[in-house]
C-alpha positions as CSV (number, residue, x, y, z in Angstrom):
1,M,-57.6,-21.8,16.0
2,S,-59.1,-18.9,14.0
3,D,-59.7,-19.2,10.2
4,A,-56.8,-16.7,9.7
5,D,-54.4,-19.1,11.6
6,R,-55.4,-22.4,10.0
7,P,-53.2,-23.8,7.3
8,V,-54.1,-23.5,3.6
9,Y,-53.1,-26.6,1.7
10,E,-51.6,-26.3,-1.8
11,R,-51.1,-28.4,-4.9
12,G,-48.8,-31.3,-4.1
13,D,-49.7,-31.5,-0.4
14,I,-50.7,-34.9,1.0
15,V,-53.3,-34.5,3.7
16,F,-54.9,-37.2,5.9
17,G,-58.6,-36.9,6.2
18,L,-62.1,-38.3,6.1
19,D,-62.9,-40.9,3.5
20,P,-66.6,-40.4,2.7
21,F,-66.9,-43.7,0.9
22,K,-65.9,-45.7,4.0
23,G,-68.0,-44.1,6.7
24,E,-67.6,-41.5,9.5
25,D,-64.7,-43.2,11.2
26,A,-62.5,-44.0,8.2
27,A,-59.8,-41.7,6.9
28,R,-57.0,-41.9,4.3
29,P,-54.3,-39.8,2.7
30,W,-55.3,-37.6,-0.2
31,L,-53.2,-35.7,-2.8
32,V,-54.3,-32.0,-3.2
33,V,-54.4,-31.3,-6.9
34,T,-56.0,-27.9,-6.9
35,N,-56.7,-25.0,-4.6
36,H,-56.4,-21.9,-6.7
37,E,-56.1,-18.6,-4.8
38,G,-58.8,-16.2,-5.8
39,E,-61.3,-19.0,-6.8
40,P,-64.4,-19.7,-4.8
41,F,-63.8,-21.7,-1.6
42,H,-60.0,-21.2,-1.6
43,G,-58.7,-22.7,1.6
44,D,-62.1,-24.2,2.4
45,Q,-62.5,-26.9,-0.2
46,Y,-59.9,-28.9,-2.1
47,I,-59.9,-31.2,-5.2
48,V,-58.0,-34.3,-4.2
49,L,-57.0,-37.7,-5.5
50,T,-57.0,-40.9,-3.4
51,L,-53.7,-42.5,-2.3
52,T,-54.0,-46.2,-2.0
53,T,-51.9,-49.2,-0.9
54,K,-53.4,-51.3,-3.7
55,S,-51.0,-52.3,-6.4
56,W,-53.0,-54.5,-8.8
57,Y,-55.2,-51.8,-10.5
58,D,-54.1,-50.7,-13.9
59,G,-53.4,-47.0,-14.2
60,L,-52.2,-46.3,-10.7
61,V,-49.4,-43.6,-10.5
62,A,-46.5,-44.9,-8.3
63,V,-45.2,-42.7,-5.5
64,E,-41.5,-43.4,-5.1
65,S,-39.5,-42.3,-2.1
66,E,-37.7,-39.7,-4.1
67,D,-41.1,-38.1,-5.0
68,W,-41.5,-36.8,-1.4
69,V,-40.2,-33.3,-1.0
70,R,-41.2,-33.4,2.7
71,G,-43.0,-36.0,4.9
72,G,-44.1,-39.4,3.8
73,T,-46.4,-42.3,4.5
74,P,-45.7,-45.3,6.7
75,R,-46.7,-47.7,3.8
76,E,-46.0,-47.6,0.1
77,R,-48.7,-45.7,-1.7
78,R,-49.9,-45.1,-5.2
79,I,-52.2,-42.4,-6.6
80,A,-55.6,-43.5,-8.1
81,P,-56.2,-40.9,-10.7
82,W,-59.8,-41.9,-11.3
83,S,-60.7,-41.4,-7.6
84,V,-61.5,-37.7,-7.4
85,Q,-63.0,-36.1,-4.4
86,S,-63.9,-32.6,-3.1
87,L,-62.6,-32.5,0.5
88,D,-63.6,-29.8,2.9
89,H,-61.0,-28.2,5.1
90,G,-62.8,-29.5,8.2
91,D,-62.5,-33.1,7.1
92,I,-58.7,-32.9,7.1
93,E,-57.0,-34.2,10.2
94,Y,-53.4,-33.3,9.4
95,W,-50.8,-32.5,6.8
96,Q,-48.7,-35.5,5.9
97,G,-46.2,-34.2,3.4
98,R,-45.6,-32.9,-0.1
99,L,-44.9,-34.5,-3.4
100,R,-42.7,-33.0,-6.1
101,A,-44.5,-31.2,-8.9
102,E,-43.5,-33.8,-11.5
103,R,-45.4,-36.6,-9.7
104,V,-48.4,-34.4,-9.2
105,D,-48.4,-33.5,-12.9
106,A,-48.2,-37.2,-13.8
107,A,-51.3,-37.9,-11.7
108,V,-53.2,-35.0,-13.2
109,D,-52.2,-36.1,-16.7
110,A,-53.5,-39.6,-15.9
111,L,-56.8,-38.1,-14.8
112,R,-57.0,-36.0,-18.0
113,T,-56.4,-39.1,-20.0
114,R,-59.2,-41.0,-18.2
115,L,-61.6,-38.0,-18.7
116,S,-60.9,-37.8,-22.4
117,D,-61.3,-41.6,-23.2
C-alpha cells in the first residue's frame, strides 16, 4: 500500500496498535484525540489516549455502547485520560471504530483538568 492509499485516522477513531509500555508484542486500543490537517506529521503521528479494561482507577472516562458511532471492542473499555501517547502510523495494526464527539470531548476535558491541577 502506498502512502497515498493508506488511511488517515481522525479525532474520535479507535485504533489498535503497539503498546510501547508493554513490549514489542503487546498491543491495545487507543483513542485518537488529535491529528490536525496542515500540522507537522499529519497522517504519520497521532496523539492518543489509552483505552483500558480496568475499572477501579479514579478519573476513568466510561465508554458506553451508545458512544460508538461505528465499530466497538469485544470487552468493556474506559479511557484513561492521564495516559497520553504519541503513536506512529506504522504502529497501528487496524481501525477498530469511532466514538461520538461528546465522549472524545469528555476525555480531552478530563486530560485538561489533570494538566491544570
